[in-house]
C-alpha positions as YAML, in Angstrom:
chain: A
units: angstrom
residues:
- id: 1
  name: UNK
  ca: [-0.05, 0.01, 0.04]
- id: 2
  name: UNK
  ca: [1.31, 3.46, -0.84]
- id: 3
  name: UNK
  ca: [2.22, 5.88, 1.73]
- id: 4
  name: UNK
  ca: [0.46, 9.40, 1.57]
- id: 5
  name: UNK
  ca: [3.64, 10.96, 0.37]
- id: 6
  name: UNK
  ca: [3.84, 8.35, -2.47]
- id: 7
  name: UNK
  ca: [0.34, 9.06, -3.30]
- id: 8
  name: UNK
  ca: [0.99, 12.80, -3.39]
- id: 9
  name: UNK
  ca: [4.01, 12.36, -5.77]
- id: 10
  name: UNK
  ca: [2.19, 10.07, -7.94]
- id: 11
  name: UNK
  ca: [-0.69, 12.56, -8.57]
- id: 12
  name: UNK
  ca: [-3.23, 10.48, -6.60]
- id: 13
  name: UNK
  ca: [-5.70, 11.77, -3.99]
- id: 14
  name: UNK
  ca: [-3.82, 11.76, -0.74]
- id: 15
  name: UNK
  ca: [-4.22, 13.06, 2.96]
- id: 16
  name: UNK
  ca: [-2.31, 16.34, 3.42]
- id: 17
  name: UNK
  ca: [-2.73, 15.74, 7.16]
- id: 18
  name: UNK
  ca: [-0.42, 12.63, 7.16]
- id: 19
  name: UNK
  ca: [2.05, 13.04, 10.04]
- id: 20
  name: UNK
  ca: [5.14, 12.72, 7.73]
- id: 21
  name: UNK
  ca: [3.74, 15.39, 5.28]
- id: 22
  name: UNK
  ca: [2.95, 17.83, 8.11]
- id: 23
  name: UNK
  ca: [6.41, 17.42, 9.42]
- id: 24
  name: UNK
  ca: [8.01, 17.97, 5.95]
- id: 25
  name: UNK
  ca: [5.94, 21.15, 5.34]
- id: 26
  name: UNK
  ca: [6.83, 22.51, 8.88]
- id: 27
  name: UNK
  ca: [10.47, 21.95, 8.02]
- id: 28
  name: UNK
  ca: [10.19, 23.87, 4.80]
- id: 29
  name: UNK
  ca: [8.25, 26.58, 6.56]
- id: 30
  name: UNK
  ca: [11.05, 26.95, 9.18]
- id: 31
  name: UNK
  ca: [13.73, 27.17, 6.59]
- id: 32
  name: UNK
  ca: [11.70, 29.77, 4.49]
- id: 33
  name: UNK
  ca: [11.13, 31.74, 7.70]
- id: 34
  name: UNK
  ca: [14.84, 31.65, 8.33]
- id: 35
  name: UNK
  ca: [15.74, 32.60, 4.84]
- id: 36
  name: UNK
  ca: [13.08, 35.42, 4.66]
- id: 37
  name: UNK
  ca: [14.55, 37.02, 7.87]
- id: 38
  name: UNK
  ca: [18.16, 37.02, 6.94]
- id: 39
  name: UNK
  ca: [19.80, 40.50, 6.24]
- id: 40
  name: UNK
  ca: [20.31, 41.42, 2.41]
- id: 41
  name: UNK
  ca: [24.23, 41.15, 2.89]
- id: 42
  name: UNK
  ca: [24.06, 37.52, 4.23]
- id: 43
  name: UNK
  ca: [24.26, 35.98, 0.74]
- id: 44
  name: UNK
  ca: [26.15, 32.95, 2.00]
- id: 45
  name: UNK
  ca: [23.74, 32.24, 4.56]
- id: 46
  name: UNK
  ca: [20.80, 32.59, 2.31]
- id: 47
  name: UNK
  ca: [22.40, 30.23, -0.25]
- id: 48
  name: UNK
  ca: [23.19, 27.76, 2.47]
- id: 49
  name: UNK
  ca: [19.56, 27.78, 3.57]
- id: 50
  name: UNK
  ca: [18.04, 27.44, 0.05]
- id: 51
  name: UNK
  ca: [20.35, 24.49, -0.66]
- id: 52
  name: UNK
  ca: [18.93, 22.75, 2.26]
- id: 53
  name: UNK
  ca: [15.57, 23.39, 0.75]
- id: 54
  name: UNK
  ca: [15.69, 22.90, -3.00]
- id: 55
  name: UNK
  ca: [17.53, 20.95, -5.39]
- id: 56
  name: UNK
  ca: [19.73, 23.19, -7.52]
- id: 57
  name: UNK
  ca: [22.04, 21.98, -10.36]
- id: 58
  name: UNK
  ca: [24.05, 25.10, -10.49]
- id: 59
  name: UNK
  ca: [24.23, 28.76, -9.65]
- id: 60
  name: UNK
  ca: [20.96, 30.45, -8.62]
- id: 61
  name: UNK
  ca: [19.58, 33.34, -6.75]
- id: 62
  name: UNK
  ca: [16.27, 33.75, -5.04]
- id: 63
  name: UNK
  ca: [15.05, 37.05, -3.51]
- id: 64
  name: UNK
  ca: [13.34, 37.09, 0.05]
- id: 65
  name: UNK
  ca: [10.39, 36.65, 0.58]
- id: 66
  name: UNK
  ca: [10.23, 33.14, -0.92]
- id: 67
  name: UNK
  ca: [7.62, 30.42, 0.05]
- id: 68
  name: UNK
  ca: [7.06, 26.83, -0.76]
- id: 69
  name: UNK
  ca: [5.36, 23.84, 0.57]
- id: 70
  name: UNK
  ca: [8.19, 21.18, 0.72]
- id: 71
  name: UNK
  ca: [11.34, 22.57, -1.22]
- id: 72
  name: UNK
  ca: [12.61, 19.11, -2.10]
- id: 73
  name: UNK
  ca: [10.06, 18.72, -5.04]
- id: 74
  name: UNK
  ca: [11.70, 21.97, -6.62]
- id: 75
  name: UNK
  ca: [14.49, 21.28, -8.97]
- id: 76
  name: UNK
  ca: [16.20, 24.32, -10.66]
- id: 77
  name: UNK
  ca: [18.91, 24.44, -13.39]
- id: 78
  name: UNK
  ca: [21.87, 26.57, -13.91]
- id: 79
  name: UNK
  ca: [21.45, 30.38, -13.84]
- id: 80
  name: UNK
  ca: [18.11, 30.50, -12.16]
- id: 81
  name: UNK
  ca: [16.69, 33.73, -10.70]
- id: 82
  name: UNK
  ca: [13.39, 34.42, -8.93]
- id: 83
  name: UNK
  ca: [12.69, 37.97, -7.84]
- id: 84
  name: UNK
  ca: [10.60, 38.99, -4.71]
- id: 85
  name: UNK
  ca: [7.49, 37.23, -3.53]
- id: 86
  name: UNK
  ca: [8.01, 33.96, -5.40]
- id: 87
  name: UNK
  ca: [5.50, 31.21, -4.21]
- id: 88
  name: UNK
  ca: [6.02, 27.66, -5.35]
- id: 89
  name: UNK
  ca: [3.25, 25.12, -4.18]
- id: 90
  name: UNK
  ca: [5.57, 22.15, -4.79]
- id: 91
  name: UNK
  ca: [3.22, 19.40, -3.52]
- id: 92
  name: UNK
  ca: [4.53, 17.55, -6.76]
- id: 93
  name: UNK
  ca: [7.63, 18.00, -8.84]
- id: 94
  name: UNK
  ca: [8.48, 21.56, -10.16]
- id: 95
  name: UNK
  ca: [11.22, 21.25, -12.72]
- id: 96
  name: UNK
  ca: [12.69, 24.50, -13.93]
- id: 97
  name: UNK
  ca: [15.39, 24.35, -16.64]
- id: 98
  name: UNK
  ca: [18.49, 26.62, -17.22]
- id: 99
  name: UNK
  ca: [18.57, 30.44, -17.62]
- id: 100
  name: UNK
  ca: [15.00, 30.91, -16.16]
- id: 101
  name: UNK
  ca: [13.95, 34.42, -14.71]
- id: 102
  name: UNK
  ca: [10.94, 34.84, -12.69]
- id: 103
  name: UNK
  ca: [9.74, 38.54, -12.18]
- id: 104
  name: UNK
  ca: [8.36, 39.62, -8.70]
- id: 105
  name: UNK
  ca: [5.25, 37.83, -7.42]
- id: 106
  name: UNK
  ca: [5.34, 34.70, -9.64]
- id: 107
  name: UNK
  ca: [3.28, 31.82, -8.46]
- id: 108
  name: UNK
  ca: [3.77, 28.27, -9.46]
- id: 109
  name: UNK
  ca: [1.24, 25.64, -8.20]
- id: 110
  name: UNK
  ca: [1.16, 21.97, -8.48]
- id: 111
  name: UNK
  ca: [-1.53, 21.60, -5.59]
- id: 112
  name: UNK
  ca: [-5.12, 21.18, -6.65]
- id: 113
  name: UNK
  ca: [-8.40, 19.94, -5.14]
- id: 114
  name: UNK
  ca: [-11.17, 17.67, -6.31]
- id: 115
  name: UNK
  ca: [-14.09, 19.46, -8.38]
- id: 116
  name: UNK
  ca: [-16.77, 17.31, -6.92]
- id: 117
  name: UNK
  ca: [-17.76, 19.03, -3.71]
- id: 118
  name: UNK
  ca: [-18.42, 15.77, -1.99]
- id: 119
  name: UNK
  ca: [-15.09, 14.40, -2.69]
- id: 120
  name: UNK
  ca: [-13.52, 17.92, -1.72]
- id: 121
  name: UNK
  ca: [-15.18, 17.61, 1.74]
- id: 122
  name: UNK
  ca: [-13.05, 14.45, 2.44]
- id: 123
  name: UNK
  ca: [-10.24, 16.73, 2.74]
- id: 124
  name: UNK
  ca: [-8.23, 14.87, 0.25]
- id: 125
  name: UNK
  ca: [-6.31, 16.65, -2.40]
- id: 126
  name: UNK
  ca: [-4.03, 15.91, -5.23]
- id: 127
  name: UNK
  ca: [-1.17, 17.50, -7.36]
- id: 128
  name: UNK
  ca: [0.15, 17.67, -10.75]
- id: 129
  name: UNK
  ca: [3.84, 18.68, -11.73]
- id: 130
  name: UNK
  ca: [4.98, 21.73, -13.48]
- id: 131
  name: UNK
  ca: [7.90, 21.65, -15.96]
- id: 132
  name: UNK
  ca: [9.53, 24.85, -17.11]
- id: 133
  name: UNK
  ca: [12.01, 24.63, -19.99]
- id: 134
  name: UNK
  ca: [15.25, 26.52, -20.65]
- id: 135
  name: UNK
  ca: [15.84, 30.26, -21.43]
- id: 136
  name: UNK
  ca: [12.30, 31.19, -20.04]
- id: 137
  name: UNK
  ca: [11.16, 34.64, -18.75]
- id: 138
  name: UNK
  ca: [8.08, 34.72, -16.56]
- id: 139
  name: UNK
  ca: [6.61, 38.20, -16.07]
- id: 140
  name: UNK
  ca: [5.38, 39.94, -12.89]
- id: 141
  name: UNK
  ca: [2.52, 38.44, -11.14]
- id: 142
  name: UNK
  ca: [2.15, 35.24, -13.47]
- id: 143
  name: UNK
  ca: [0.09, 32.29, -11.94]
- id: 144
  name: UNK
  ca: [1.22, 28.97, -13.40]
- id: 145
  name: UNK
  ca: [-1.56, 26.24, -12.91]
- id: 146
  name: UNK
  ca: [-1.00, 22.58, -12.01]
- id: 147
  name: UNK
  ca: [0.11, 19.92, -14.45]
- id: 148
  name: UNK
  ca: [1.59, 22.36, -17.01]
- id: 149
  name: UNK
  ca: [4.58, 22.36, -19.33]
- id: 150
  name: UNK
  ca: [6.17, 25.66, -20.58]
- id: 151
  name: UNK
  ca: [8.67, 25.04, -23.40]
- id: 152
  name: UNK
  ca: [12.01, 26.40, -24.15]
- id: 153
  name: UNK
  ca: [12.71, 29.92, -25.10]
- id: 154
  name: UNK
  ca: [9.30, 31.20, -23.98]
- id: 155
  name: UNK
  ca: [8.30, 34.63, -22.53]
- id: 156
  name: UNK
  ca: [5.15, 34.97, -20.35]
- id: 157
  name: UNK
  ca: [3.81, 38.34, -20.17]
- id: 158
  name: UNK
  ca: [3.12, 40.05, -16.64]
- id: 159
  name: UNK
  ca: [-0.13, 39.14, -15.16]
- id: 160
  name: UNK
  ca: [-0.89, 36.11, -17.08]
- id: 161
  name: UNK
  ca: [-2.61, 33.01, -15.78]
- id: 162
  name: UNK
  ca: [-1.24, 30.10, -17.47]
- id: 163
  name: UNK
  ca: [-3.89, 27.47, -17.77]
- id: 164
  name: UNK
  ca: [-2.47, 25.42, -20.70]
- id: 165
  name: UNK
  ca: [0.82, 24.11, -21.97]
- id: 166
  name: UNK
  ca: [3.05, 26.62, -23.91]
- id: 167
  name: UNK
  ca: [5.19, 25.27, -26.72]
- id: 168
  name: UNK
  ca: [8.83, 26.08, -27.47]
- id: 169
  name: UNK
  ca: [9.70, 29.57, -29.01]
- id: 170
  name: UNK
  ca: [6.54, 31.53, -28.00]
- id: 171
  name: UNK
  ca: [5.46, 34.90, -26.45]
- id: 172
  name: UNK
  ca: [2.22, 34.45, -24.48]
- id: 173
  name: UNK
  ca: [0.20, 36.69, -22.27]
- id: 174
  name: UNK
  ca: [-3.15, 37.16, -20.82]
- id: 175
  name: UNK
  ca: [-5.85, 35.83, -18.70]
- id: 176
  name: UNK
  ca: [-6.17, 32.86, -19.75]
- id: 177
  name: UNK
  ca: [-2.67, 33.07, -21.09]
- id: 178
  name: UNK
  ca: [-2.55, 32.59, -24.85]
- id: 179
  name: UNK
  ca: [-0.04, 32.73, -27.59]
- id: 180
  name: UNK
  ca: [0.78, 36.24, -28.87]
- id: 181
  name: UNK
  ca: [3.52, 35.39, -31.34]
- id: 182
  name: UNK
  ca: [6.12, 32.89, -32.23]
- id: 183
  name: UNK
  ca: [9.88, 33.57, -31.84]
...
């Protein structure tokens, strides 16, 4: 039988009040609290905290404040930058490629809830991964919904709500986000 964590990572309905998951979220909250309360000049300390939290393949920089659910489900490539106010609900995998820039207040969601109200009342939820390719710029205030893939060489305009996959070499914007032009 699968653990609640295994169900969560498989995209199945799971119980978020499971002791192991509660403990892991608390650990992430403690680390993000510590990170968010460092002084701007404490860059080494900030990187040390973030390396305990997320899986980074290379150089990266995240501005405070930053919040996430677990941290260990976030993987960032080389040369990643997230500006102020980034929120990543990493209930499932969030894979971010190389040379990705997130403007202020970008929100990436993997967490979601059943549409059926009776099922939702059980308290169970589920999550779908988000994949962001290489050489991507995501504008300020963008929301990326669960289960999506954003391709390589993409620009997402500020204020967009991404509800569908975005293919490679695209400029997209709007609510809902739609293709503006091909690069």
